[in-house]
N, C-alpha and C positions, 0 to 999 in steps of 0.2 A: 623732574628727574634730570639730572645733568649728565651729559655724555662726555666721556673722556676718550681722547685719541689713544689707540694702542699700537697702531702701525701706520707708517707713512711710506709711500713708494719712494719718496725723496730721501729719507733718512733711515728707514728700516724700523726696528722695534723701538717703542717709546716706553720710558720708565713710568710706571703707574703713579709713583709718588710725586716726582718733580716735573713730569711731562716734558722731559728733554730726551734726545736720542740716547739709547743705552750706552753708546760709546762715549757720550758726553754727560753722563748722569751726575747731577749735583748733590744727590742725597747720600752718596757713598754706600748705598745698600746694594748688595748683589741680588739681582732678581733671579727667581727660580727658572730653571731651564725647561722644565716639563709642564704639562697641563694639569697633572694631578690624576689623570685616568691611567693608573699604573697597570702595565701589561708585563707578564712574565712569559717568555717564550724560549723555545729551544731551537737553535739554528746551527747547521753545519756548513752552510754556503760560504765559500771563500776561506775555509779553514783546513783544506786538504783532508776532508772527511772527519776531522775531529770536531766534536760539537761543543757548543757553549750555551749557557743559559743567559739570556739577555733580559734586563729589567729596564723598561723604558717609561718615559713620561712621568718620572718622579718630580714632584714640585719642591725640589730642594736646591739650595745653592751649591756651588762646587765643593766647598769645605764639608758640608753635611753629606754630599754624595760620596766623597772620598772616605769619610768616617763610616758610613753605612757599608760601603764596599769592603772595607777592611774587616768589619764585623762579620759580614756574610762569608767572606773568604775563610775566616777563622772557624766559623760554625760549620761550614761545608768541608773544611780541611782540604782546600784546593787553592789554586791560583786564580787570578783575575785582574781586571783593570777597569778604569773608567775612561770612556772615549766619547767625546761630544755629548755629554749628558746621559749616556747609556752605561749602565754597569754590566760588564761581561764577566761571568763566572765560568771557569772551565768545567765541562761535564754537564750531565743532566741532573739538576738539583731543583727542578721546578716546585715539587711538592714541599720540600724542606724550606725553600725560600718563601713560598706563599705563607707557610706557618709562621716563619720569623716576622714577615711583614705584618701579618695579622696581629701578632703579639705586640707590635709597635703601633697598633691602631692605624695602619696604612692599608686601605682597601685596595686589593689587587685581584686581577683575574688572569687565568691562563689564556694565552693567545697562540694562534697558529696550530700546526699539526701536533 
C-alpha cells in the first residue's frame, strides 16, 4: 500500500493528484474544501442575535459550493452567503436543508443545539 503526503508543515496542504502544494498545484483541479462529513447547524453567535443555518464540511469545490448555496437560498426563500467553505443561510432552516441535501444524495446530520 503506497502512502501519499497530504500535509507538510513546510508547505501546507498537498494536492492529492499531483503531490504539489495546493498553491502550486499542477493539475489545475480545484480540491474540495471540506472533509465530506456534512454538518448542518444553527448559530446566532456574532450576528447580533439574528440566527443563521451553517452547512459545513461539504466536499465540493468553490464553484459547486456557490451553486448549491444559490439553490438552497432559493428553496428557503432567504438570503445567504459562502464564507471560507461554509454555506450560511439566514434563519433557522435546518430541517428543510437536511431534506434538500438528502435528495441530492449528500449525507448530513444536525449538529449543535
